[in-house]
Structure formats: structure tokens, C-alpha cells
RONU-714910 format. One record per residue (C-alpha): y, x, z; residue in three letters. Coordinates in Angstrom, 2 decimals. Each point is the difference from the previous one (the first is absolute). Last residue first. Example, Ala and Ser with C-alpha at 12.3 -4.5 7.8 and 13.67 -1.06 7.14 Angstrom:
BEGIN
- -1.06, 13.67, 7.14, ser
- -3.44, -1.37, 0.66, ala
# end
This chain:
BEGIN
- 11.86, 15.71, -5.40, asn
- 1.25, -3.52, 0.64, phe
- 2.36, -0.38, -2.98, ala
- -2.58, 1.58, -2.32, pro
- -2.44, -2.84, 0.82, ile
- 2.31, -2.80, -1.18, val
- 1.41, 0.49, -3.50, asp
- -2.51, 1.76, -2.25, lys
- -3.27, -0.12, 1.88, gly
- 0.77, -3.44, 1.42, tyr
- 0.75, -1.39, -3.46, ala
- -3.12, 1.68, -1.39, arg
- -2.30, -1.52, 2.63, ile
- 1.62, -3.43, -0.39, val
- -0.47, 0.13, -3.78, asn
- -3.62, 1.12, 0.45, glu
- -0.58, -3.16, 2.03, pro
- 0.31, -2.05, -3.20, lys
- -0.21, -3.44, 1.60, glu
- -0.41, 0.07, 3.76, val
- -2.79, 0.70, 2.49, met
- 1.59, 3.37, 0.73, leu
- 0.10, 0.05, 3.79, tyr
- 2.46, 2.84, 0.55, ile
- -0.60, 2.22, 3.03, asn
- 3.25, 1.16, 1.59, phe
- -0.57, 2.97, 2.28, gln
- 1.81, 1.50, 3.00, his
- 1.62, -3.08, 1.55, val
- 2.20, 0.98, 2.95, gly
- 2.72, -2.65, 0.25, ile
- 2.33, 1.82, -2.43, ala
- -2.79, 0.49, -2.55, ala
- -0.47, -3.76, -0.20, leu
- 3.71, -0.67, -0.49, glu
- 0.16, 2.72, -2.68, glu
- -2.87, -1.78, -1.73, leu
- 2.06, -3.19, -0.28, arg
- 2.92, 1.94, -1.49, glu
- -2.27, 1.82, -2.45, arg
- -1.49, -3.31, -1.18, cys
- 3.46, -1.47, -0.54, arg
- 1.03, 3.00, -2.08, lys
- -3.28, -0.12, -1.95, thr
- 0.81, -3.61, -0.82, ser
- -1.89, -2.83, 1.66, gly
- -2.99, -0.10, 2.34, ile
- -1.28, 1.58, 3.20, ile
- -2.14, -2.61, 1.77, cys
- -0.16, -1.71, 3.42, phe
- 3.69, -0.82, 0.39, arg
- 0.75, -1.20, -3.55, asp
- -3.30, -1.85, -0.16, ile
- 0.84, -1.75, 3.27, val
- 3.34, -1.20, -1.36, glu
- -1.63, -1.24, -3.20, asp
- -2.14, -2.50, 1.90, pro
- -3.84, 0.16, 0.02, val
- -1.60, -3.48, -0.11, phe
- -1.03, 0.37, -3.65, glu
- -2.27, 2.99, 0.65, thr
- -3.18, -2.08, 0.49, his
- 0.02, -1.01, -3.65, lys
- -0.62, 3.60, -1.14, ala
- 2.57, 1.20, -2.56, gly
- -0.44, 3.70, 0.66, arg
- -3.26, 0.90, 1.70, gln
- -0.32, 1.79, 3.34, ala
- -2.95, -2.20, 1.05, his
- -0.79, -2.65, -2.61, glu
- -3.63, -0.44, 1.09, gln
- 1.36, 0.20, 3.54, tyr
- 1.60, -3.41, -0.45, asp
- 2.65, -0.72, 2.65, tyr
- 1.07, -3.43, 1.22, his
- 2.85, -2.13, 1.40, asp
- 2.84, 2.46, 0.60, arg
- 3.36, -1.61, 0.82, ala
- -0.01, 1.17, 3.64, lys
- -0.82, 3.52, -1.31, ile
- 3.68, 0.91, -0.32, tyr
- 0.74, 0.00, 3.73, asp
- -2.52, 2.67, 1.04, thr
- 1.18, 3.46, -1.06, leu
- 3.78, -0.36, 0.26, glu
- -0.67, -2.01, 3.16, arg
- -1.23, 3.19, 1.67, pro
- -3.11, -0.51, 2.15, leu
- -0.24, -0.65, 3.76, asp
- 1.62, -3.43, -0.31, gly
- -2.77, -1.07, -2.37, pro
- -2.52, 0.53, 2.84, asp
- -2.65, 2.43, -1.12, tyr
- -3.69, -0.18, -0.99, arg
- -0.25, -2.84, -2.50, lys
- 3.55, 0.71, -1.14, leu
- -1.06, 3.51, -0.99, leu
- -2.69, -1.31, -2.36, asp
- 2.49, -2.29, -1.73, val
- 2.36, 2.98, -0.32, val
- -2.76, 2.12, -1.53, his
- -0.71, -2.62, -2.65, asn
- 3.76, -0.39, -0.56, ser
- 0.17, 3.61, -1.21, val
- -1.88, -1.01, -3.16, leu
- 2.47, -2.85, -0.62, ala
- 2.84, 2.49, 0.60, pro
- -1.58, 2.08, -2.80, phe
- -0.73, -2.62, -2.66, trp
- 3.72, -0.48, -0.66, arg
- 0.04, 3.52, -1.48, val
- 0.41, -0.42, -3.77, gln
- 1.80, -3.33, 0.42, glu
- 2.66, 1.72, 2.09, arg
- 0.69, 2.54, -2.75, ala
- 0.70, -2.80, -2.49, ala
- 2.59, -1.51, 2.34, ala
- 1.55, 3.41, 0.65, leu
- 0.56, 0.78, -3.68, asp
- 1.40, 3.55, 0.22, asp
- -3.60, 1.18, 0.23, ser
- -2.11, 2.45, 1.99, val
- -2.95, -1.64, 1.74, phe
- -1.26, 1.16, 3.38, ser
- -2.94, -1.27, 1.98, pro
- -0.49, 0.88, 3.66, ala
- -1.40, 2.70, 2.27, ala
- 2.25, 1.61, 2.62, ala
- -1.68, 3.14, 1.31, gln
- 0.91, 1.64, 3.29, ile
- -1.53, 3.43, 0.67, gln
- -0.78, 0.64, 3.67, ile
- 1.20, 3.36, 1.39, asp
- 3.25, -1.50, 1.29, glu
- -1.95, -2.32, 2.30, phe
- -1.18, 3.09, 1.87, arg
- -3.33, -0.59, 1.69, arg
- -0.92, -0.45, 3.65, gly
- -2.37, -2.86, -0.83, ala
- 2.08, -2.69, 1.69, glu
- 3.14, 1.57, -1.55, glu
- -1.49, -0.38, -3.47, ala
- -0.89, -3.62, 0.69, gly
- 3.55, -0.80, 1.15, glu
- 1.46, 1.72, -3.07, arg
- -2.19, -2.07, -2.30, val
- 1.06, -3.12, 1.91, trp
- 3.72, 0.79, -0.39, arg
- -0.65, 0.80, -3.67, leu
- -0.91, -3.59, -0.83, cys
- 3.40, -1.40, 1.06, trp
- 1.77, 2.66, -2.09, lys
- -2.22, -0.93, -2.95, ile
- 0.90, -3.67, 0.42, ile
- 3.74, 0.73, -0.11, ala
- -0.35, 2.48, -2.89, pro
- -1.87, -2.47, -2.25, asp
- -2.08, 2.01, -2.48, ala
- -3.41, -1.54, 0.61, leu
- -3.61, 1.02, 0.66, gln
- 0.46, 2.46, 2.85, leu
- -2.53, 2.82, -0.31, ile
- -0.12, 2.40, 2.97, val
- -0.65, 3.73, -0.17, gly
- -1.99, 2.76, 1.66, asp
- -1.63, -2.75, 2.04, ala
- -1.69, -0.14, 3.41, val
- 2.21, -1.20, 2.84, arg
- 2.99, -1.21, -2.01, gly
- -2.29, -1.85, -2.38, ala
- -1.65, -1.69, 2.96, ala
- 3.46, -1.08, 1.20, arg
- 0.57, -1.47, -3.46, leu
- -3.26, -1.94, 0.11, ala
- 0.85, -1.53, 3.39, lys
- 3.66, -0.68, -0.79, pro
- -0.78, -1.89, -3.23, gly
- 0.70, 1.11, -3.56, tyr
- -2.63, 2.59, -0.90, gly
- -1.19, 2.71, -2.36, ala
- -1.33, 3.29, 1.40, val
- 0.41, 3.25, -1.95, tyr
- -2.59, 2.76, 0.57, val
- 0.53, 3.51, -1.36, pro
- -3.38, 1.65, -0.80, leu
- 0.00, 3.62, 1.15, his
- -2.36, 2.71, -1.24, gly
- -3.75, 0.40, 0.13, glu
- -3.20, -1.84, -0.82, ala
- -3.34, 1.79, -0.66, trp
- -1.51, -0.68, 3.40, lys
- 0.87, -3.69, -0.06, leu
- -0.84, -0.60, 3.66, arg
- -2.00, -2.47, 2.06, ile
- -0.83, -0.49, 3.68, lys
- -1.67, -3.38, 0.40, glu
- 1.06, -2.59, 2.59, gly
- 1.24, -2.50, -2.57, asp
- 1.99, 2.83, -1.60, tyr
- 0.97, 2.95, 2.21, ser
- 2.02, 2.57, -1.88, val
- -0.37, 3.63, -1.08, glu
- 2.88, 1.58, -1.91, arg
- -0.15, 0.74, -3.73, gly
- 3.62, -0.96, -0.71, ala
- -1.04, -3.23, -1.76, ala
- -2.14, -0.85, 3.03, leu
- 2.91, 0.41, 2.39, asp
- 2.43, -2.07, -2.06, arg
- -2.57, -2.72, -0.63, ile
- -0.92, -0.30, 3.69, leu
- 3.58, -0.07, 1.25, arg
- 1.06, -2.61, -2.52, cys
- -3.16, -2.01, 0.67, ser
- 0.88, -0.29, 3.69, ala
- 3.41, -1.41, -0.93, glu
- -1.45, -2.52, -2.44, met
- -2.60, -1.19, 2.47, glu
- 2.63, -0.45, 2.71, glu
- 2.33, -1.84, -2.38, val
- -2.80, -2.46, -0.63, thr
- -1.59, -0.46, -3.41, val
- 1.46, -2.45, -2.50, pro
- -1.91, -3.28, -0.33, his
- -2.75, -0.60, -2.55, gln
- -0.37, -2.57, -2.79, gly
- -0.63, 2.74, -2.56, leu
- 3.47, -0.44, -1.53, val
- 1.26, 0.26, 3.58, arg
- -1.34, 3.50, 0.55, arg
- 1.38, 1.91, -2.99, ala
- 3.09, -2.25, -0.02, ser
- 1.03, 0.85, 3.56, asp
- -1.78, 2.92, 1.67, gly
- 0.96, 1.43, 3.40, arg
- 1.95, 2.85, -1.53, gly
- -0.46, 3.44, -1.51, ile
- 2.00, 2.31, -2.26, gly
- -1.76, 3.26, -0.70, met
- 1.30, 3.20, -1.57, val
- -1.69, 2.30, -2.50, met
- 1.65, 3.09, -1.51, arg
- -2.14, 2.77, 1.49, gly
- -1.09, 1.79, -3.17, asn
- -0.66, -3.24, -1.88, ser
- -3.80, 0.40, -0.28, ile
- -0.28, 1.36, 3.56, glu
- 2.15, -2.79, 1.42, asn
- -2.04, -2.42, -2.10, leu
- -3.11, 1.02, 1.89, thr
- 1.82, -0.44, 3.31, ala
- 1.22, -3.40, -1.21, leu
- -3.50, -1.19, -0.87, ala
- -1.60, 1.40, 3.15, ser
- 2.62, -1.52, 2.30, ala
- -0.13, -3.38, -1.74, thr
- -3.80, -0.03, 0.22, val
- 0.13, 0.86, 3.72, thr
- 2.61, -2.73, 0.55, pro
- -2.31, -2.68, -1.46, asp
- 1.91, -1.80, -2.74, arg
- 0.56, -3.78, -0.01, thr
- 0.89, 0.11, 3.70, gly
- 1.64, 3.39, 0.53, pro
- 3.00, -0.80, -2.24, asn
- 1.61, 1.53, -3.08, thr
- 3.68, -0.19, -0.84, val
- 1.90, 1.26, -1.86, cys
- -2.81, 2.29, -1.09, pro
- 0.72, 3.65, -0.87, gly
- 1.52, 2.65, -2.24, ile
- 2.51, 2.83, 0.38, lys
- 1.75, 1.26, -3.16, ile
- -0.22, 3.68, -0.89, arg
- -2.51, 0.82, -2.73, lys
- -1.07, -3.14, -1.85, thr
- -2.92, -0.99, -2.26, asn
- -2.80, 1.05, 2.37, val
- 1.50, -1.94, 2.89, ala
- 0.75, -3.23, -1.89, met
- -3.52, -0.10, -1.42, leu
- -1.51, 0.54, 3.44, thr
- 2.33, -2.59, 1.55, phe
- -1.13, -2.47, -2.65, leu
- -3.66, 0.58, 0.89, pro
- 1.01, -0.69, 3.62, tyr
- 2.12, -3.10, -0.63, val
- -2.56, -2.61, -1.06, glu
- 1.63, -2.41, -2.45, gln
- 2.00, -2.96, 1.24, trp
- -0.42, -3.31, 1.83, leu
- -3.49, 0.77, 1.34, val
- 0.68, 3.62, 1.00, his
- 3.28, -0.51, 1.81, ser
- 1.45, 3.50, 0.41, asp
- 3.54, -0.10, -1.43, phe
- 0.62, 3.37, -1.61, leu
- 2.47, 2.74, 0.95, trp
- 1.76, 2.79, -1.89, ala
- 2.26, 2.30, 2.02, tyr
- 2.66, 2.68, -0.59, asp
- 1.97, -1.52, -2.88, phe
- 2.04, 2.46, -2.06, gly
- -0.05, -1.53, -3.49, gln
- -2.92, 2.12, -1.23, glu
- -2.12, -1.08, 2.98, glu
- 0.83, -3.64, -0.69, ala
- -0.98, 0.43, -3.66, leu
- -3.35, 1.53, 0.99, gln
- -0.58, -2.89, 2.42, thr
- 0.90, -2.47, -2.77, leu
- -2.54, 1.60, -2.31, gly
- -2.75, -0.05, 2.61, val
- 0.83, -3.61, 0.80, trp
- -0.33, -1.12, -3.63, arg
- -3.10, 2.12, -0.61, ser
- -1.84, -2.14, 2.55, pro
- 0.19, -3.03, -2.35, pro
- -0.25, -2.35, 1.76, pro
- 1.81, -1.40, 3.07, asp
- 0.96, 2.49, 2.70, pro
- 2.74, -1.46, 2.22, ala
- 2.47, 2.89, -0.16, phe
- 2.19, 1.92, 2.44, cys
- 2.69, 2.55, -0.80, val
- 1.47, 2.47, 2.46, gly
- 3.38, 1.49, 0.78, phe
- 1.35, 2.58, 2.42, ser
- 3.35, -0.38, 1.71, leu
- 2.25, 2.85, 1.09, arg
- 3.23, -1.26, 1.53, ala
- 3.22, 0.06, -2.04, met
# end
């Protein structure tokens, strides 16, 4: 069976000790990554949490999934992550996107793909101690060193081509093999434009998982996720012809009538009611451990390198332990 690494991702509500403890548990159970949603109004500030996570673990890699260059100046992000790289002994990674909840909850639009791509280059260089040009000024973090892996999140062809040009990895927020295959063609195209090897880019599928023999109950734990994805689909349909996008991604949002960012990524939110079971089953990894393994085998077969579990579910420690016992060993 193909090698697949695993991550966990949390939306950091209080108390901070909760996420530190779950990160320690994930490390014990064989997970390789621990990520936090970076939306500073909806949840707690991630950088103090990253510090706590780093000093209380030894091996697991840590980072935002995802930050953006609009609510955080790229020079601040570079300095913060370079500092954390020293604290963690080189274990920081960065997921970055155009900004969805972090921007929209402030009444702002996501940044452009061009701004995001330029920020990736700037942050990576600054975090490695290299000189960059910033608003016409030459600047450098003289104390910074090492490599900061950059993962770019996206759905549309333009953002995915940018990921192919600049990213160490790409974050695809769903676990539908057909849609992921469609996305990867644009990542490959971007890599070829930049003279890079597509095979060197890490592919992350990020989605909720809930382990249970009761499939109906599992669906209710993760119904919030396709509703979250629908925000990105609505944005895509403003910029692309529906015929240029996969129907597996766009058809289900026809029944959507609203989205409340104050209930972003929350179970039981009213705005999730339009999501059909069939879409949950495609976008998420749910069911028995056997069923979860089979779905993950499909992802590994199409080139996914990492599965990042969004753990906004009841008793996330149970999911972590179930994966540690019955899923992760099968892919090592």
C-alpha cells in the first residue's frame, strides 16, 4: 500500500490546553502534522498556540491551515514562523490561501491570486534569511535560517496553477478523488510553466473524518464541511463558466440559500441543511475504520501524499486513537 502521511487540524476555541493535549496525542498516535485554522476573529490567535504546541512536542510538524497575506502582513508572518522554526527545531510549515473566513468576517474580500503567489515567495525567502524587496525597500531577517515549506490552498485553475509554480505542497479541501484529479491537472500545468517537477509537490487532501459504524450519525458530525466548501464554489462561479468546473463540485450548491460566518465550521449550523448525504460521503472520510481505509487507498492511488483530518467533531481524541490503531499503520 502507498505511503500516506496524516495530519490533524483544529479550530482553536478556548482553552489552549485542549489543542496542546490533542497535538501531543496525535504525535503519540503516529500523526506527522498538526494544523490550526487561522481566523483570528472567529477563533483564538494561532501564534501563541503554535508556541505551546512546539515546546510540548518533539516530532510533529506544525502550522496554519491556512493563513493569508491580507489580514497578516507577509513580513510579520515570515518573522513569526522563522522564530517558531527556531523554537521547534525546524518543524514549522505554512499553509496559505487568499483568505476566506478571516477576511470575510471583517467585511473584506479575499486577496488576489497574484498577491498570494508573490507573498509565498517573499515569506519563504525572508524565513530563510534571504534578502527581498518589499515595497521598494531591501529587507532581510538576518537571524533567520532554514527552510519553511509552503502549502498553497486553492480550488480554481488560476490558484492551482499558482500553487504549481511556487508551492512545496498544495492543499485541496475535500476527499473526492474525481475532483482532486481535476485539480491536479492545473497544479501540473503551473509546475510545467515554472520548469518544476510536478512530482516534487506534496498533495494534501484536507477534510473531516469521523469513525463510526453508524453512518447516519457520522454524517451529522461533518455536514458542516460541504457547506464550508460551498463558499469557495460560489466564489469560483463568479469567475468561471460553470461548464469549465466539475459538476461534482458545483451542482450541490444550487440548494444553498445562505451562509453565516459566525457559525463557520460549526456542527448543527442552520446553513448546513442544504447539504445532501451523497456529497458528504464524497467530500469526507466517514464510517468504519475499514471504510475509511478503503477511501484513503483511493486517495493514495491518485497521488495524494497527506490526509489532513479536520477535527471539528465530537470527541476528536476518539478519531485520533482510531486512526493511530487501525488506519495509520496500514499506510506506513
